[in-house]
PDB file of N, H, CA, C and O in Angstrom:
ATOM      1  N   UNK A   1       4.140  13.574   0.955  1.00  0.00           N
ATOM      2  CA  UNK A   1       3.591  13.101   2.196  1.00  0.00           C
ATOM      3  C   UNK A   1       4.438  11.937   2.683  1.00  0.00           C
ATOM      4  O   UNK A   1       5.012  11.193   1.888  1.00  0.00           O
ATOM      5  N   UNK A   2       4.505  11.795   3.978  1.00  0.00           N
ATOM      6  H   UNK A   2       4.038  12.399   4.623  1.00  0.00           H
ATOM      7  CA  UNK A   2       5.229  10.693   4.588  1.00  0.00           C
ATOM      8  C   UNK A   2       4.226   9.688   5.149  1.00  0.00           C
ATOM      9  O   UNK A   2       3.261  10.063   5.814  1.00  0.00           O
ATOM     10  N   UNK A   3       4.466   8.412   4.873  1.00  0.00           N
ATOM     11  H   UNK A   3       5.251   8.107   4.333  1.00  0.00           H
ATOM     12  CA  UNK A   3       3.684   7.338   5.471  1.00  0.00           C
ATOM     13  C   UNK A   3       4.658   6.263   5.946  1.00  0.00           C
ATOM     14  O   UNK A   3       5.846   6.302   5.628  1.00  0.00           O
ATOM     15  N   UNK A   4       4.146   5.317   6.701  1.00  0.00           N
ATOM     16  H   UNK A   4       3.181   5.285   6.960  1.00  0.00           H
ATOM     17  CA  UNK A   4       4.968   4.197   7.145  1.00  0.00           C
ATOM     18  C   UNK A   4       4.495   2.959   6.390  1.00  0.00           C
ATOM     19  O   UNK A   4       3.317   2.604   6.442  1.00  0.00           O
ATOM     20  N   UNK A   5       5.417   2.307   5.692  1.00  0.00           N
ATOM     21  H   UNK A   5       6.373   2.596   5.650  1.00  0.00           H
ATOM     22  CA  UNK A   5       5.110   1.092   4.949  1.00  0.00           C
ATOM     23  C   UNK A   5       5.966  -0.034   5.508  1.00  0.00           C
ATOM     24  O   UNK A   5       7.195   0.025   5.481  1.00  0.00           O
ATOM     25  N   UNK A   6       5.300  -1.045   6.009  1.00  0.00           N
ATOM     26  H   UNK A   6       4.301  -1.092   6.032  1.00  0.00           H
ATOM     27  CA  UNK A   6       5.985  -2.204   6.591  1.00  0.00           C
ATOM     28  C   UNK A   6       7.069  -1.787   7.580  1.00  0.00           C
ATOM     29  O   UNK A   6       8.175  -2.328   7.582  1.00  0.00           O
ATOM     30  N   UNK A   7       6.725  -0.810   8.423  1.00  0.00           N
ATOM     31  H   UNK A   7       5.826  -0.370   8.422  1.00  0.00           H
ATOM     32  CA  UNK A   7       7.607  -0.393   9.496  1.00  0.00           C
ATOM     33  C   UNK A   7       8.655   0.647   9.137  1.00  0.00           C
ATOM     34  O   UNK A   7       9.428   1.061  10.001  1.00  0.00           O
ATOM     35  N   UNK A   8       8.699   1.084   7.867  1.00  0.00           N
ATOM     36  H   UNK A   8       8.070   0.748   7.165  1.00  0.00           H
ATOM     37  CA  UNK A   8       9.687   2.087   7.457  1.00  0.00           C
ATOM     38  C   UNK A   8       8.986   3.345   6.966  1.00  0.00           C
ATOM     39  O   UNK A   8       8.040   3.281   6.181  1.00  0.00           O
ATOM     40  N   UNK A   9       9.464   4.482   7.437  1.00  0.00           N
ATOM     41  H   UNK A   9      10.233   4.534   8.075  1.00  0.00           H
ATOM     42  CA  UNK A   9       8.901   5.745   6.973  1.00  0.00           C
ATOM     43  C   UNK A   9       9.408   6.030   5.575  1.00  0.00           C
ATOM     44  O   UNK A   9      10.609   5.959   5.314  1.00  0.00           O
ATOM     45  N   UNK A  10       8.480   6.356   4.666  1.00  0.00           N
ATOM     46  H   UNK A  10       7.504   6.414   4.878  1.00  0.00           H
ATOM     47  CA  UNK A  10       8.854   6.704   3.300  1.00  0.00           C
ATOM     48  C   UNK A  10       8.170   8.010   2.908  1.00  0.00           C
ATOM     49  O   UNK A  10       7.150   8.396   3.479  1.00  0.00           O
ATOM     50  N   UNK A  11       8.748   8.664   1.938  1.00  0.00           N
ATOM     51  H   UNK A  11       9.577   8.350   1.475  1.00  0.00           H
ATOM     52  CA  UNK A  11       8.119   9.850   1.365  1.00  0.00           C
ATOM     53  C   UNK A  11       7.559   9.456   0.012  1.00  0.00           C
ATOM     54  O   UNK A  11       8.283   8.957  -0.849  1.00  0.00           O
ATOM     55  N   UNK A  12       6.267   9.682  -0.171  1.00  0.00           N
ATOM     56  H   UNK A  12       5.678  10.087   0.528  1.00  0.00           H
ATOM     57  CA  UNK A  12       5.626   9.330  -1.429  1.00  0.00           C
ATOM     58  C   UNK A  12       5.666  10.491  -2.407  1.00  0.00           C
ATOM     59  O   UNK A  12       5.561  11.650  -2.006  1.00  0.00           O
ATOM     60  N   UNK A  13       5.820  10.184  -3.698  1.00  0.00           N
ATOM     61  H   UNK A  13       5.906   9.243  -4.024  1.00  0.00           H
ATOM     62  CA  UNK A  13       5.679  11.239  -4.697  1.00  0.00           C
ATOM     63  C   UNK A  13       4.252  11.793  -4.659  1.00  0.00           C
ATOM     64  O   UNK A  13       3.331  11.095  -4.236  1.00  0.00           O
ATOM     65  N   UNK A  14       4.067  13.011  -5.085  1.00  0.00           N
ATOM     66  H   UNK A  14       4.815  13.578  -5.428  1.00  0.00           H
ATOM     67  CA  UNK A  14       2.741  13.639  -5.065  1.00  0.00           C
ATOM     68  C   UNK A  14       1.730  12.883  -5.912  1.00  0.00           C
ATOM     69  O   UNK A  14       0.526  12.987  -5.679  1.00  0.00           O
ATOM     70  N   UNK A  15       2.205  12.127  -6.888  1.00  0.00           N
ATOM     71  H   UNK A  15       3.183  12.043  -7.077  1.00  0.00           H
ATOM     72  CA  UNK A  15       1.303  11.397  -7.777  1.00  0.00           C
ATOM     73  C   UNK A  15       0.688  10.172  -7.113  1.00  0.00           C
ATOM     74  O   UNK A  15      -0.313   9.651  -7.605  1.00  0.00           O
ATOM     75  N   UNK A  16       1.259   9.701  -6.013  1.00  0.00           N
ATOM     76  H   UNK A  16       2.073  10.124  -5.614  1.00  0.00           H
ATOM     77  CA  UNK A  16       0.741   8.527  -5.310  1.00  0.00           C
ATOM     78  C   UNK A  16      -0.211   9.001  -4.223  1.00  0.00           C
ATOM     79  O   UNK A  16       0.212   9.585  -3.225  1.00  0.00           O
ATOM     80  N   UNK A  17      -1.503   8.745  -4.424  1.00  0.00           N
ATOM     81  H   UNK A  17      -1.846   8.270  -5.234  1.00  0.00           H
ATOM     82  CA  UNK A  17      -2.503   9.216  -3.474  1.00  0.00           C
ATOM     83  C   UNK A  17      -3.446   8.127  -2.990  1.00  0.00           C
ATOM     84  O   UNK A  17      -4.228   8.349  -2.065  1.00  0.00           O
ATOM     85  N   UNK A  18      -3.380   6.943  -3.612  1.00  0.00           N
ATOM     86  H   UNK A  18      -2.745   6.762  -4.363  1.00  0.00           H
ATOM     87  CA  UNK A  18      -4.283   5.854  -3.249  1.00  0.00           C
ATOM     88  C   UNK A  18      -3.494   4.572  -3.012  1.00  0.00           C
ATOM     89  O   UNK A  18      -2.302   4.496  -3.310  1.00  0.00           O
ATOM     90  N   UNK A  19      -4.177   3.567  -2.473  1.00  0.00           N
ATOM     91  H   UNK A  19      -5.145   3.629  -2.231  1.00  0.00           H
ATOM     92  CA  UNK A  19      -3.546   2.260  -2.289  1.00  0.00           C
ATOM     93  C   UNK A  19      -3.112   1.708  -3.642  1.00  0.00           C
ATOM     94  O   UNK A  19      -2.018   1.156  -3.759  1.00  0.00           O
ATOM     95  N   UNK A  20      -3.957   1.848  -4.668  1.00  0.00           N
ATOM     96  H   UNK A  20      -4.846   2.296  -4.572  1.00  0.00           H
ATOM     97  CA  UNK A  20      -3.594   1.369  -6.007  1.00  0.00           C
ATOM     98  C   UNK A  20      -2.316   2.057  -6.491  1.00  0.00           C
ATOM     99  O   UNK A  20      -1.444   1.403  -7.063  1.00  0.00           O
ATOM    100  N   UNK A  21      -2.197   3.339  -6.275  1.00  0.00           N
ATOM    101  H   UNK A  21      -2.905   3.871  -5.810  1.00  0.00           H
ATOM    102  CA  UNK A  21      -0.996   4.072  -6.665  1.00  0.00           C
ATOM    103  C   UNK A  21       0.232   3.601  -5.913  1.00  0.00           C
ATOM    104  O   UNK A  21       1.323   3.524  -6.478  1.00  0.00           O
ATOM    105  N   UNK A  22       0.057   3.285  -4.639  1.00  0.00           N
ATOM    106  H   UNK A  22      -0.829   3.347  -4.179  1.00  0.00           H
ATOM    107  CA  UNK A  22       1.167   2.783  -3.832  1.00  0.00           C
ATOM    108  C   UNK A  22       1.641   1.437  -4.355  1.00  0.00           C
ATOM    109  O   UNK A  22       2.844   1.198  -4.462  1.00  0.00           O
ATOM    110  N   UNK A  23       0.704   0.559  -4.680  1.00  0.00           N
ATOM    111  H   UNK A  23      -0.273   0.753  -4.593  1.00  0.00           H
ATOM    112  CA  UNK A  23       1.079  -0.750  -5.222  1.00  0.00           C
ATOM    113  C   UNK A  23       1.786  -0.599  -6.565  1.00  0.00           C
ATOM    114  O   UNK A  23       2.744  -1.321  -6.839  1.00  0.00           O
ATOM    115  N   UNK A  24       1.333   0.316  -7.395  1.00  0.00           N
ATOM    116  H   UNK A  24       0.555   0.903  -7.171  1.00  0.00           H
ATOM    117  CA  UNK A  24       2.003   0.566  -8.676  1.00  0.00           C
ATOM    118  C   UNK A  24       3.406   1.118  -8.437  1.00  0.00           C
ATOM    119  O   UNK A  24       4.342   0.762  -9.152  1.00  0.00           O
ATOM    120  N   UNK A  25       3.554   1.974  -7.449  1.00  0.00           N
ATOM    121  H   UNK A  25       2.794   2.263  -6.868  1.00  0.00           H
ATOM    122  CA  UNK A  25       4.858   2.555  -7.106  1.00  0.00           C
ATOM    123  C   UNK A  25       5.873   1.458  -6.764  1.00  0.00           C
ATOM    124  O   UNK A  25       7.057   1.579  -7.077  1.00  0.00           O
ATOM    125  N   UNK A  26       5.398   0.393  -6.121  1.00  0.00           N
ATOM    126  H   UNK A  26       4.435   0.295  -5.867  1.00  0.00           H
ATOM    127  CA  UNK A  26       6.263  -0.728  -5.747  1.00  0.00           C
ATOM    128  C   UNK A  26       6.191  -1.897  -6.737  1.00  0.00           C
ATOM    129  O   UNK A  26       6.699  -2.983  -6.456  1.00  0.00           O
ATOM    130  N   UNK A  27       5.560  -1.672  -7.894  1.00  0.00           N
ATOM    131  H   UNK A  27       5.147  -0.790  -8.122  1.00  0.00           H
ATOM    132  CA  UNK A  27       5.411  -2.708  -8.923  1.00  0.00           C
ATOM    133  C   UNK A  27       4.737  -3.963  -8.385  1.00  0.00           C
ATOM    134  O   UNK A  27       5.123  -5.078  -8.736  1.00  0.00           O
ATOM    135  N   UNK A  28       3.743  -3.786  -7.547  1.00  0.00           N
ATOM    136  H   UNK A  28       3.429  -2.880  -7.262  1.00  0.00           H
ATOM    137  CA  UNK A  28       3.002  -4.902  -6.960  1.00  0.00           C
ATOM    138  C   UNK A  28       1.553  -4.962  -7.448  1.00  0.00           C
ATOM    139  O   UNK A  28       0.773  -5.779  -6.959  1.00  0.00           O
ATOM    140  N   UNK A  29       1.185  -4.109  -8.406  1.00  0.00           N
ATOM    141  H   UNK A  29       1.819  -3.445  -8.803  1.00  0.00           H
ATOM    142  CA  UNK A  29      -0.211  -4.022  -8.805  1.00  0.00           C
ATOM    143  C   UNK A  29      -0.751  -5.294  -9.451  1.00  0.00           C
ATOM    144  O   UNK A  29      -1.966  -5.491  -9.469  1.00  0.00           O
ATOM    145  N   UNK A  30       0.102  -6.156  -9.978  1.00  0.00           N
ATOM    146  H   UNK A  30       1.089  -5.996  -9.963  1.00  0.00           H
ATOM    147  CA  UNK A  30      -0.356  -7.392 -10.611  1.00  0.00           C
ATOM    148  C   UNK A  30      -0.074  -8.633  -9.767  1.00  0.00           C
ATOM    149  O   UNK A  30      -0.125  -9.751 -10.279  1.00  0.00           O
ATOM    150  N   UNK A  31       0.217  -8.451  -8.512  1.00  0.00           N
ATOM    151  H   UNK A  31       0.258  -7.542  -8.096  1.00  0.00           H
ATOM    152  CA  UNK A  31       0.489  -9.566  -7.606  1.00  0.00           C
ATOM    153  C   UNK A  31      -0.636  -9.723  -6.601  1.00  0.00           C
ATOM    154  O   UNK A  31      -1.414  -8.803  -6.353  1.00  0.00           O
ATOM    155  N   UNK A  32      -0.696 -10.907  -6.036  1.00  0.00           N
ATOM    156  H   UNK A  32      -0.063 -11.655  -6.238  1.00  0.00           H
ATOM    157  CA  UNK A  32      -1.664 -11.150  -4.964  1.00  0.00           C
ATOM    158  C   UNK A  32      -1.060 -10.591  -3.676  1.00  0.00           C
ATOM    159  O   UNK A  32      -0.011 -11.041  -3.217  1.00  0.00           O
ATOM    160  N   UNK A  33      -1.743  -9.611  -3.112  1.00  0.00           N
ATOM    161  H   UNK A  33      -2.596  -9.246  -3.485  1.00  0.00           H
ATOM    162  CA  UNK A  33      -1.262  -8.963  -1.887  1.00  0.00           C
ATOM    163  C   UNK A  33      -2.419  -8.756  -0.920  1.00  0.00           C
ATOM    164  O   UNK A  33      -3.590  -8.787  -1.299  1.00  0.00           O
ATOM    165  N   UNK A  34      -2.059  -8.547   0.324  1.00  0.00           N
ATOM    166  H   UNK A  34      -1.108  -8.522   0.631  1.00  0.00           H
ATOM    167  CA  UNK A  34      -3.010  -8.102   1.338  1.00  0.00           C
ATOM    168  C   UNK A  34      -2.502  -6.747   1.808  1.00  0.00           C
ATOM    169  O   UNK A  34      -1.328  -6.602   2.145  1.00  0.00           O
ATOM    170  N   UNK A  35      -3.384  -5.759   1.829  1.00  0.00           N
ATOM    171  H   UNK A  35      -4.339  -5.877   1.554  1.00  0.00           H
ATOM    172  CA  UNK A  35      -3.008  -4.407   2.229  1.00  0.00           C
ATOM    173  C   UNK A  35      -3.835  -3.999   3.442  1.00  0.00           C
ATOM    174  O   UNK A  35      -5.056  -4.160   3.474  1.00  0.00           O
ATOM    175  N   UNK A  36      -3.140  -3.473   4.429  1.00  0.00           N
ATOM    176  H   UNK A  36      -2.149  -3.343   4.404  1.00  0.00           H
ATOM    177  CA  UNK A  36      -3.787  -2.968   5.641  1.00  0.00           C
ATOM    178  C   UNK A  36      -3.382  -1.503   5.796  1.00  0.00           C
ATOM    179  O   UNK A  36      -2.199  -1.171   5.735  1.00  0.00           O
ATOM    180  N   UNK A  37      -4.361  -0.639   5.995  1.00  0.00           N
ATOM    181  H   UNK A  37      -5.323  -0.909   6.045  1.00  0.00           H
ATOM    182  CA  UNK A  37      -4.103   0.787   6.227  1.00  0.00           C
ATOM    183  C   UNK A  37      -4.674   1.130   7.598  1.00  0.00           C
ATOM    184  O   UNK A  37      -5.872   0.991   7.845  1.00  0.00           O
ATOM    185  N   UNK A  38      -3.791   1.578   8.478  1.00  0.00           N
ATOM    186  H   UNK A  38      -2.818   1.690   8.278  1.00  0.00           H
ATOM    187  CA  UNK A  38      -4.196   1.940   9.841  1.00  0.00           C
ATOM    188  C   UNK A  38      -4.995   0.816  10.507  1.00  0.00           C
ATOM    189  O   UNK A  38      -6.047   1.048  11.102  1.00  0.00           O
ATOM    190  N   UNK A  39      -4.474  -0.388  10.394  1.00  0.00           N
ATOM    191  H   UNK A  39      -3.619  -0.576   9.911  1.00  0.00           H
ATOM    192  CA  UNK A  39      -5.012  -1.599  11.017  1.00  0.00           C
ATOM    193  C   UNK A  39      -6.358  -2.030  10.454  1.00  0.00           C
ATOM    194  O   UNK A  39      -7.100  -2.751  11.120  1.00  0.00           O
ATOM    195  N   UNK A  40      -6.686  -1.599   9.233  1.00  0.00           N
ATOM    196  H   UNK A  40      -6.083  -1.013   8.692  1.00  0.00           H
ATOM    197  CA  UNK A  40      -7.919  -2.016   8.565  1.00  0.00           C
ATOM    198  C   UNK A  40      -7.557  -2.632   7.217  1.00  0.00           C
ATOM    199  O   UNK A  40      -6.918  -1.989   6.384  1.00  0.00           O
ATOM    200  N   UNK A  41      -7.972  -3.887   7.007  1.00  0.00           N
ATOM    201  H   UNK A  41      -8.491  -4.409   7.683  1.00  0.00           H
ATOM    202  CA  UNK A  41      -7.688  -4.553   5.736  1.00  0.00           C
ATOM    203  C   UNK A  41      -8.519  -3.900   4.641  1.00  0.00           C
ATOM    204  O   UNK A  41      -9.721  -3.682   4.796  1.00  0.00           O
ATOM    205  N   UNK A  42      -7.857  -3.596   3.534  1.00  0.00           N
ATOM    206  H   UNK A  42      -6.881  -3.773   3.407  1.00  0.00           H
ATOM    207  CA  UNK A  42      -8.503  -2.963   2.390  1.00  0.00           C
ATOM    208  C   UNK A  42      -8.757  -4.035   1.335  1.00  0.00           C
ATOM    209  O   UNK A  42      -7.832  -4.750   0.951  1.00  0.00           O
ATOM    210  N   UNK A  43      -9.995  -4.157   0.863  1.00  0.00           N
ATOM    211  H   UNK A  43     -10.747  -3.575   1.175  1.00  0.00           H
ATOM    212  CA  UNK A  43     -10.298  -5.133  -0.174  1.00  0.00           C
ATOM    213  C   UNK A  43      -9.795  -4.629  -1.516  1.00  0.00           C
ATOM    214  O   UNK A  43      -9.685  -3.424  -1.745  1.00  0.00           O
ATOM    215  N   UNK A  44      -9.492  -5.570  -2.394  1.00  0.00           N
ATOM    216  H   UNK A  44      -9.581  -6.549  -2.208  1.00  0.00           H
ATOM    217  CA  UNK A  44      -8.959  -5.216  -3.713  1.00  0.00           C
ATOM    218  C   UNK A  44      -9.889  -4.256  -4.456  1.00  0.00           C
ATOM    219  O   UNK A  44      -9.426  -3.375  -5.181  1.00  0.00           O
ATOM    220  N   UNK A  45     -11.182  -4.425  -4.277  1.00  0.00           N
ATOM    221  H   UNK A  45     -11.558  -5.141  -3.688  1.00  0.00           H
ATOM    222  CA  UNK A  45     -12.160  -3.561  -4.944  1.00  0.00           C
ATOM    223  C   UNK A  45     -12.039  -2.106  -4.502  1.00  0.00           C
ATOM    224  O   UNK A  45     -12.484  -1.204  -5.212  1.00  0.00           O
ATOM    225  N   UNK A  46     -11.438  -1.872  -3.332  1.00  0.00           N
ATOM    226  H   UNK A  46     -11.077  -2.605  -2.756  1.00  0.00           H
ATOM    227  CA  UNK A  46     -11.324  -0.514  -2.797  1.00  0.00           C
ATOM    228  C   UNK A  46      -9.937   0.099  -2.942  1.00  0.00           C
ATOM    229  O   UNK A  46      -9.703   1.201  -2.448  1.00  0.00           O
ATOM    230  N   UNK A  47      -9.011  -0.588  -3.609  1.00  0.00           N
ATOM    231  H   UNK A  47      -9.201  -1.484  -4.011  1.00  0.00           H
ATOM    232  CA  UNK A  47      -7.653  -0.057  -3.756  1.00  0.00           C
ATOM    233  C   UNK A  47      -7.652   1.309  -4.450  1.00  0.00           C
ATOM    234  O   UNK A  47      -6.921   2.210  -4.040  1.00  0.00           O
ATOM    235  N   UNK A  48      -8.463   1.465  -5.492  1.00  0.00           N
ATOM    236  H   UNK A  48      -9.058   0.733  -5.825  1.00  0.00           H
ATOM    237  CA  UNK A  48      -8.459   2.722  -6.257  1.00  0.00           C
ATOM    238  C   UNK A  48      -9.125   3.870  -5.511  1.00  0.00           C
ATOM    239  O   UNK A  48      -8.826   5.036  -5.769  1.00  0.00           O
ATOM    240  N   UNK A  49     -10.024   3.547  -4.591  1.00  0.00           N
ATOM    241  H   UNK A  49     -10.267   2.599  -4.382  1.00  0.00           H
ATOM    242  CA  UNK A  49     -10.778   4.609  -3.910  1.00  0.00           C
ATOM    243  C   UNK A  49     -10.295   4.879  -2.491  1.00  0.00           C
ATOM    244  O   UNK A  49     -10.781   5.805  -1.842  1.00  0.00           O
ATOM    245  N   UNK A  50      -9.349   4.086  -2.001  1.00  0.00           N
ATOM    246  H   UNK A  50      -8.954   3.334  -2.528  1.00  0.00           H
ATOM    247  CA  UNK A  50      -8.831   4.302  -0.647  1.00  0.00           C
ATOM    248  C   UNK A  50      -7.662   5.276  -0.711  1.00  0.00           C
ATOM    249  O   UNK A  50      -6.582   4.941  -1.197  1.00  0.00           O
ATOM    250  N   UNK A  51      -7.892   6.477  -0.217  1.00  0.00           N
ATOM    251  H   UNK A  51      -8.770   6.750   0.178  1.00  0.00           H
ATOM    252  CA  UNK A  51      -6.870   7.522  -0.233  1.00  0.00           C
ATOM    253  C   UNK A  51      -5.873   7.319   0.893  1.00  0.00           C
ATOM    254  O   UNK A  51      -6.206   6.795   1.956  1.00  0.00           O
ATOM    255  N   UNK A  52      -4.653   7.741   0.640  1.00  0.00           N
ATOM    256  H   UNK A  52      -4.383   8.167  -0.224  1.00  0.00           H
ATOM    257  CA  UNK A  52      -3.609   7.727   1.659  1.00  0.00           C
ATOM    258  C   UNK A  52      -3.397   9.143   2.163  1.00  0.00           C
ATOM    259  O   UNK A  52      -3.498  10.106   1.403  1.00  0.00           O
ATOM    260  N   UNK A  53      -3.104   9.261   3.447  1.00  0.00           N
ATOM    261  H   UNK A  53      -3.022   8.479   4.065  1.00  0.00           H
ATOM    262  CA  UNK A  53      -2.884  10.561   4.077  1.00  0.00           C
ATOM    263  C   UNK A  53      -1.556  10.548   4.820  1.00  0.00           C
ATOM    264  O   UNK A  53      -1.043   9.493   5.193  1.00  0.00           O
ATOM    265  N   UNK A  54      -1.014  11.734   5.024  1.00  0.00           N
ATOM    266  H   UNK A  54      -1.431  12.591   4.720  1.00  0.00           H
ATOM    267  CA  UNK A  54       0.220  11.886   5.774  1.00  0.00           C
ATOM    268  C   UNK A  54       0.099  11.176   7.117  1.00  0.00           C
ATOM    269  O   UNK A  54      -0.870  11.383   7.848  1.00  0.00           O
ATOM    270  N   UNK A  55       1.076  10.344   7.441  1.00  0.00           N
ATOM    271  H   UNK A  55       1.863  10.176   6.848  1.00  0.00           H
ATOM    272  CA  UNK A  55       1.097   9.654   8.723  1.00  0.00           C
ATOM    273  C   UNK A  55       0.422   8.289   8.734  1.00  0.00           C
ATOM    274  O   UNK A  55       0.466   7.592   9.748  1.00  0.00           O
ATOM    275  N   UNK A  56      -0.204   7.892   7.620  1.00  0.00           N
ATOM    276  H   UNK A  56      -0.239   8.458   6.797  1.00  0.00           H
ATOM    277  CA  UNK A  56      -0.841   6.574   7.582  1.00  0.00           C
ATOM    278  C   UNK A  56       0.185   5.467   7.802  1.00  0.00           C
ATOM    279  O   UNK A  56       1.356   5.599   7.449  1.00  0.00           O
ATOM    280  N   UNK A  57      -0.285   4.381   8.391  1.00  0.00           N
ATOM    281  H   UNK A  57      -1.237   4.274   8.679  1.00  0.00           H
ATOM    282  CA  UNK A  57       0.551   3.198   8.608  1.00  0.00           C
ATOM    283  C   UNK A  57       0.003   2.100   7.706  1.00  0.00           C
ATOM    284  O   UNK A  57      -1.142   1.673   7.856  1.00  0.00           O
ATOM    285  N   UNK A  58       0.834   1.645   6.765  1.00  0.00           N
ATOM    286  H   UNK A  58       1.764   1.991   6.643  1.00  0.00           H
ATOM    287  CA  UNK A  58       0.413   0.668   5.763  1.00  0.00           C
ATOM    288  C   UNK A  58       1.265  -0.585   5.915  1.00  0.00           C
ATOM    289  O   UNK A  58       2.484  -0.512   6.074  1.00  0.00           O
ATOM    290  N   UNK A  59       0.605  -1.721   5.862  1.00  0.00           N
ATOM    291  H   UNK A  59      -0.385  -1.780   5.733  1.00  0.00           H
ATOM    292  CA  UNK A  59       1.293  -3.003   5.818  1.00  0.00           C
ATOM    293  C   UNK A  59       0.913  -3.672   4.504  1.00  0.00           C
ATOM    294  O   UNK A  59      -0.266  -3.767   4.165  1.00  0.00           O
ATOM    295  N   UNK A  60       1.913  -4.133   3.769  1.00  0.00           N
ATOM    296  H   UNK A  60       2.872  -4.056   4.044  1.00  0.00           H
ATOM    297  CA  UNK A  60       1.680  -4.844   2.516  1.00  0.00           C
ATOM    298  C   UNK A  60       2.320  -6.218   2.651  1.00  0.00           C
ATOM    299  O   UNK A  60       3.514  -6.338   2.925  1.00  0.00           O
ATOM    300  N   UNK A  61       1.510  -7.249   2.455  1.00  0.00           N
ATOM    301  H   UNK A  61       0.541  -7.152   2.232  1.00  0.00           H
ATOM    302  CA  UNK A  61       2.016  -8.607   2.514  1.00  0.00           C
ATOM    303  C   UNK A  61       1.808  -9.225   1.133  1.00  0.00           C
ATOM    304  O   UNK A  61       0.689  -9.262   0.621  1.00  0.00           O
ATOM    305  N   UNK A  62       2.895  -9.709   0.540  1.00  0.00           N
ATOM    306  H   UNK A  62       3.804  -9.679   0.957  1.00  0.00           H
ATOM    307  CA  UNK A  62       2.751 -10.429  -0.726  1.00  0.00           C
ATOM    308  C   UNK A  62       3.382 -11.796  -0.579  1.00  0.00           C
ATOM    309  O   UNK A  62       4.281 -12.006   0.235  1.00  0.00           O
ATOM    310  N   UNK A  63       2.900 -12.699  -1.369  1.00  0.00           N
ATOM    311  H   UNK A  63       2.169 -12.528  -2.030  1.00  0.00           H
ATOM    312  CA  UNK A  63       3.279 -14.079  -1.225  1.00  0.00           C
ATOM    313  C   UNK A  63       4.432 -14.419  -2.160  1.00  0.00           C
ATOM    314  O   UNK A  63       4.460 -13.997  -3.315  1.00  0.00           O
ATOM    315  N   UNK A  64       5.377 -15.185  -1.642  1.00  0.00           N
ATOM    316  H   UNK A  64       5.354 -15.528  -0.703  1.00  0.00           H
ATOM    317  CA  UNK A  64       6.545 -15.591  -2.403  1.00  0.00           C
ATOM    318  C   UNK A  64       6.556 -17.111  -2.437  1.00  0.00           C
ATOM    319  O   UNK A  64       6.495 -17.768  -1.398  1.00  0.00           O
ATOM    320  N   UNK A  65       6.634 -17.661  -3.643  1.00  0.00           N
ATOM    321  H   UNK A  65       6.683 -17.127  -4.487  1.00  0.00           H
ATOM    322  CA  UNK A  65       6.665 -19.109  -3.787  1.00  0.00           C
ATOM    323  C   UNK A  65       8.067 -19.641  -3.582  1.00  0.00           C
ATOM    324  O   UNK A  65       9.050 -18.902  -3.650  1.00  0.00           O
ATOM    325  N   UNK A  66       8.138 -20.891  -3.338  1.00  0.00           N
ATOM    326  H   UNK A  66       7.340 -21.491  -3.283  1.00  0.00           H
ATOM    327  CA  UNK A  66       9.445 -21.515  -3.154  1.00  0.00           C
ATOM    328  C   UNK A  66       9.283 -22.821  -2.413  1.00  0.00           C
ATOM    329  O   UNK A  66       8.182 -23.217  -2.031  1.00  0.00           O
ATOM    330  N   UNK A  67      10.381 -23.462  -2.226  1.00  0.00           N
ATOM    331  H   UNK A  67      11.276 -23.140  -2.537  1.00  0.00           H
ATOM    332  CA  UNK A  67      10.259 -24.720  -1.523  1.00  0.00           C
ATOM    333  C   UNK A  67      11.579 -25.284  -1.126  1.00  0.00           C
ATOM    334  O   UNK A  67      11.636 -26.354  -0.519  1.00  0.00           O
TER     335      UNK A  67
END
């Protein structure tokens, strides 16, 4: 399936079907992130149950420290 992540179209492996799977795919599952799917913020409690579909638009924001 193809989705848009942070403005870029990507093809997901068949094994990635949820927000949690997407975060694991990008090695972000243990980081503090904000995820939006089709302009709706997804709470961390719903990452495992929020399915992704062909054409979804996902924004992932993670925080980077520095100074």
